[in-house]
C-alpha positions in Angstrom: 46.9 -3.2 -70.8 46.1 0.1 -68.2 42.3 -1.0 -68.4 43.3 -4.7 -67.1 45.5 -3.5 -64.2 43.1 -1.0 -63.3 40.1 -3.9 -63.3 42.6 -5.7 -60.9 44.1 -3.7 -58.6 40.1 -2.7 -57.7 39.4 -6.1 -57.7 42.1 -6.9 -54.7 41.4 -3.7 -53.3 37.7 -4.4 -52.7 38.8 -8.2 -51.6 40.5 -6.6 -49.2 37.8 -4.7 -47.9 36.3 -7.8 -47.4 38.3 -9.5 -45.7 38.2 -6.2 -43.2 35.2 -6.6 -43.0 35.0 -10.5 -42.3 37.2 -10.0 -39.7 36.0 -7.0 -37.7 32.5 -8.9 -37.6 34.6 -11.8 -36.2 36.0 -10.0 -34.2 33.3 -8.7 -32.7 31.4 -11.7 -32.7 34.5 -12.9 -30.2 33.9 -10.0 -27.7 30.1 -11.1 -27.4 30.8 -14.7 -26.0 33.9 -13.4 -24.4 31.4 -10.2 -23.0 29.0 -13.6 -22.0 31.6 -15.2 -20.2 32.9 -12.9 -17.8 29.3 -11.8 -17.3 28.4 -15.6 -16.3 31.5 -16.1 -14.0 31.0 -12.8 -12.5 27.0 -13.8 -11.9 28.2 -17.0 -10.3 31.1 -14.8 -8.3 28.4 -12.5 -6.5 25.5 -15.7 -6.6 28.4 -17.2 -4.6 29.7 -14.1 -2.7 25.9 -13.3 -1.3 24.9 -17.5 -0.5 28.4 -17.1 1.3 27.0 -13.6 3.1 24.1 -15.5 3.7 25.4 -18.6 5.4 27.7 -16.4 8.1 25.0 -13.5 8.8 22.0 -15.0 9.0 22.8 -17.2 12.2 24.7 -14.2 13.1 21.3 -11.4 13.1 19.1 -14.0 14.5 21.3 -14.6 17.1 21.6 -11.1 17.7 17.7 -10.8 18.4 17.7 -11.7 21.4 21.5 -10.5 22.2 24.4 -8.6 19.9 27.3 -11.4 19.6 30.1 -10.7 21.0 32.4 -10.5 18.2 31.2 -9.4 14.5 33.0 -10.8 11.5 34.3 -7.3 8.9 32.1 -7.2 6.2 34.5 -5.9 2.5 33.1 -3.1 0.9 31.9 -5.0 -2.0 29.2 -6.7 0.5 28.0 -3.6 2.3 25.1 -3.8 -0.3 24.6 -7.6 0.0 24.6 -7.4 3.8 22.2 -4.3 3.8 19.3 -6.3 2.0 19.5 -9.1 3.9 19.5 -7.1 7.4 16.6 -4.5 5.7 14.3 -8.1 5.5 14.9 -9.5 8.4 14.0 -6.3 9.8 10.5 -6.2 7.8 10.0 -9.3 9.7 10.3 -8.6 13.9 9.2 -6.1 15.8 9.7 -4.5 19.3 12.9 -4.4 21.4 14.8 -7.2 19.0 14.6 -4.4 16.0 16.8 -2.3 18.5 19.7 -5.1 18.9 19.6 -5.2 14.9 20.2 -1.8 15.1 23.4 -2.2 17.4 24.9 -4.9 14.8 24.7 -2.5 12.0 26.3 0.0 13.9 28.6 -1.9 15.3 29.7 -2.6 11.1 29.5 1.0 10.3 26.1 0.2 8.4 24.8 3.6 9.2 27.4 5.6 7.7 27.0 3.0 4.8 23.6 4.0 4.1 24.2 7.5 4.4 26.6 7.5 1.8 24.4 5.3 -0.6 21.3 7.8 0.0 23.6 10.2 -1.8 24.9 8.0 -5.2 22.2 9.0 -8.0 20.4 5.6 -8.5 17.0 4.6 -7.2 17.7 1.0 -5.7 20.7 2.0 -3.5 19.0 5.4 -2.4 16.2 2.9 -1.1 18.0 0.2 0.4 19.4 3.9 2.3 16.6 5.6 2.8 14.9 2.0 4.1 17.5 1.5 6.4 18.2 4.5 8.2 14.4 4.4 8.5 14.9 1.0 10.4 18.0 2.4 12.4 15.8 5.8 13.3 18.7 7.9 12.3 17.0 11.3 13.0 20.3 13.3 11.3 18.7 12.4 8.0 15.5 14.0 8.6 16.2 17.1 6.3 17.0 14.3 3.2 13.6 12.8 4.7 10.8 15.6 3.8 12.7 16.1 0.7 12.5 12.9 -0.6 9.0 12.4 0.7 8.6 15.4 -2.4 10.3 13.3 -4.6 9.5 13.3 -8.3 9.8 8.7 -8.0 6.4 7.6 -5.9 8.9 4.5 -4.6 11.3 6.7 -3.3 9.2 9.4 -2.2 7.1 6.9 -0.1 10.3 5.1 1.3 11.4 8.3 3.1 7.8 9.3 3.9 7.9 5.8 5.7 11.6 6.3 6.8 9.8 9.3 8.2 7.6 7.7 10.0 9.7 5.2 12.2 12.2 8.0 13.4 9.4 10.6 14.0 6.2 9.5 14.1 4.3 12.3 16.2 6.6 14.8 14.1 6.2 13.1 10.4 2.5 12.4 9.9 1.3 16.0 10.6 4.5 16.9 7.8 2.7 13.6 5.1 -0.9 15.2 5.0 -0.9 16.8 2.8 1.2 14.1 0.5 -1.8 11.7 1.6 -4.6 13.5 0.1 -2.0 15.3 -3.1 -0.3 12.6 -4.4 -2.5 10.0 -6.5 0.8 8.0 -7.7 1.6 6.4 -3.8 -0.5 3.2 -3.1 -3.5 3.8 -1.1 -2.2 0.1 0.8 1.4 1.7 1.5 0.2 4.7 2.7 -2.7 2.1 4.8 0.6 1.2 5.7 2.5 3.7 7.0 -0.2 5.2 8.6 -0.9 1.9 10.8 2.4 2.2 11.9 2.3 6.0 13.0 -0.5 4.7 15.1 -3.9 4.3 13.6 -5.2 7.0 16.4 -2.7 9.5 15.7 -3.2 9.6 11.6 -6.4 9.4 12.9 -6.8 12.7 14.9 -4.0 14.3 12.2 -6.5 13.0 9.7 -9.4 14.4 10.3 -8.4 17.9 11.1 -7.0 18.2 8.0 -11.0 17.8 6.5 -11.7 20.8 8.6 -10.1 23.4 5.9 -9.5 20.6 2.7 -11.2 21.6 -0.6 -13.9 19.2 -0.4 -12.3 16.1 -3.3 -9.5 16.9 -0.9 -11.1 16.3 2.2 -13.6 12.7 0.8 -9.7 11.3 0.1 -9.0 12.1 3.7 -12.2 10.6 5.1 -11.8 7.4 2.9 -8.4 7.2 4.6 -10.1 7.7 8.1 -12.9 5.0 6.9 -10.0 2.4 6.6 -8.5 3.7 9.5 -11.8 2.6 11.7 -10.4 5.0 14.6 -13.2 6.9 16.6 -10.3 9.5 17.7 -11.8 10.7 13.8 -16.1 11.1 14.8 -15.7 13.9 16.7 -13.9 16.2 14.6 -16.3 15.3 10.8 -19.0 14.7 13.0 -18.2 19.1 14.0 -17.9 18.7 9.9 -20.8 17.5 9.1 -23.6 19.2 11.2 -21.6 22.4 11.3 -20.9 23.0 7.4 -22.2 22.0 4.2 -20.0 19.8 3.1 -19.9 18.7 -0.5 -21.8 15.1 -1.9 -18.5 13.5 -1.4 -17.4 14.1 1.7 -20.9 13.6 3.1 -20.7 9.9 1.5 -17.2 9.4 2.8 -18.1 10.3 6.3 -21.3 7.7 5.8 -18.3 4.8 5.0 -16.0 5.6 8.3 -19.7 6.1 10.3 -20.8 2.1 9.1 -16.6 1.4 9.7 -16.6 2.9 13.4 -20.3 1.1 14.3 -20.9 3.8 17.0 -24.1 4.3 18.0 -24.7 7.8 18.0 -23.8 8.1 14.4 -27.5 6.5 13.6 -29.9 9.1 13.2 -27.0 11.3 10.8 -27.5 7.8 8.4 -30.3 7.4 8.4 -31.8 11.2 7.9 -29.5 10.0 4.6 -30.9 7.9 3.1 -33.6 9.8 1.3 -30.6 12.2 0.2 -31.6 13.5 -4.1 -27.7 12.0 -4.7 -28.1 7.5 -5.0 -24.3 7.6 -4.5 -25.2 9.4 -0.8 -28.3 6.9 -0.5 -26.1 3.7 -1.7 -23.3 4.8 1.5 -25.8 5.4 4.2 -28.5 1.8 3.3 -24.4 0.5 3.7 -23.8 2.0 6.9 -27.2 1.0 8.5 -26.6 -2.4 7.4 -23.6 -2.5 9.7 -24.8 -0.7 12.6 -28.7 -0.4 12.5 -31.5 -2.3 14.4 -34.7 -3.8 13.9 -36.9 -0.7 13.7 -34.3 0.1 10.4 -35.7 -2.8 8.4 -38.7 -0.5 7.5 -36.6 2.2 6.4 -34.4 -0.3 4.3 -37.2 -1.6 2.7 -38.1 1.1 1.4 -35.2 1.7 -0.8 -35.8 -1.7 -2.5 -38.1 0.2 -5.3 -35.4 3.4 -5.3 -34.6 4.3 -9.2 -30.8 3.3 -8.9 -30.0 -0.8 -9.1 -27.1 0.1 -6.5 -29.5 1.6 -3.8 -31.8 -1.8 -4.3 -28.9 -3.8 -3.7 -27.2 -2.1 -1.3 -30.2 -2.0 0.8 -30.8 -5.9 0.6 -27.6 -6.2 1.1 -28.1 -4.6 4.5 -31.0 -5.7 5.4 -29.9 -9.1 4.7 -26.7 -8.4 7.5 -29.5 -6.3 10.2 -29.7 -8.5 14.1 -33.2 -9.8 13.3 -33.2 -10.5 10.4 -34.3 -13.9 9.1 -35.0 -16.7 6.4 -38.2 -16.5 6.6 -38.7 -12.8 6.4 -36.7 -12.3 4.2 -38.4 -14.8 1.6 -41.8 -13.0 2.8 -40.3 -9.8 1.9 -39.2 -11.3 -1.6 -42.6 -12.4 -2.4 -44.3 -9.1 -1.9 -42.2 -6.9 -4.3 -44.1 -6.3 -7.0 -42.4 -7.2 -10.0 -39.4 -10.0 -11.0 -36.5 -7.6 -11.5 -36.9 -6.2 -8.0 -37.5 -9.7 -5.9 -34.0 -10.2 -7.9 -31.6 -8.3 -5.8 -32.9 -10.4 -3.0 -31.9 -13.7 -4.8 -28.2 -13.8 -3.6 -28.9 -12.8 -0.1 -31.5 -15.2 0.2 -29.1 -17.4 -0.8 -26.9 -17.1 1.4 -28.7 -17.0 4.0 -29.9 -20.7 2.9 -26.2 -21.8 2.3 -25.5 -20.4 6.0 -28.1 -22.9 7.4 -27.0 -25.6 5.2 -24.0 -25.6 6.7 -24.4 -24.8 9.9 -26.8 -28.5 10.0 -23.8 -30.7 7.8 -21.2 -32.5 11.7 -18.0 -31.1 12.5 -15.1 -32.9 10.6 
């Protein structure tokens, strides 16, 4: 009797636990469904607010490009971030005095204060938005904070802070940022180039060139490669002096030859010709490439000599440089190919001879 009662009691307890577990699972499912519904409603509400914000403010901001509106509607605090995204998007697409008109609109709305508040939040996306806003506003009061953020571990935040510095004080920003350009391998080269061009290619070139003089070879080479992308002649006197008065490392020589080729100053031709016979193959590559951009008819023989170099890249760049010389023709390239002693050497000429023929064919076609 007692054993039967005990068994029934145990069965009842297990059933009760089962009901509790079932109810709990259904409760969690119900909460999940409610969470999904609430999330969708909130997302739709946010999207609706965003559309309304764009519908109201896009024409007002467009009007503000010419002349600031006399009256501006207020912005609810919850829409501050939406407004700043819209405002920054428009700022990125314009230049000149129109940017100042948009700044007036933002300051009248108190967006400078909002941006400074967002700057000190712990959320990266809002900090990025704040930094971009303050840079466009040329808000000098946050200069020290931007200098600190330019050294931040987060690469996106650091380079955005660097851009803001350039927008606020380009002449003060570039010397401070040059050490970062040389050491921050996590910064996108494209963004660095955009930043340097925004500061002014000549201003940036002078600062970068001066930094190469005392920089260790790997860093100096990296800075000179940036100079080659800028193509500013302001760097040339300093780099020439570096090449003539010091014994630069091979990486520095290669980068300098690339710079000379991009700047295309005839004054650098003698130095480029000297390095066509350098013992290091990639220096010969850069010398041949530079000569192809600025060489004369007398340089044909020098480049032809490189067609039998032991390194394929040297032979290839020499053939490419020959095809780029103003004095080179299809006939001369074909005759040159025929004189080369091996099929392997002749094949280096083939793509550039084909380019000559394709150009000739295209020129013969009637205009559409």
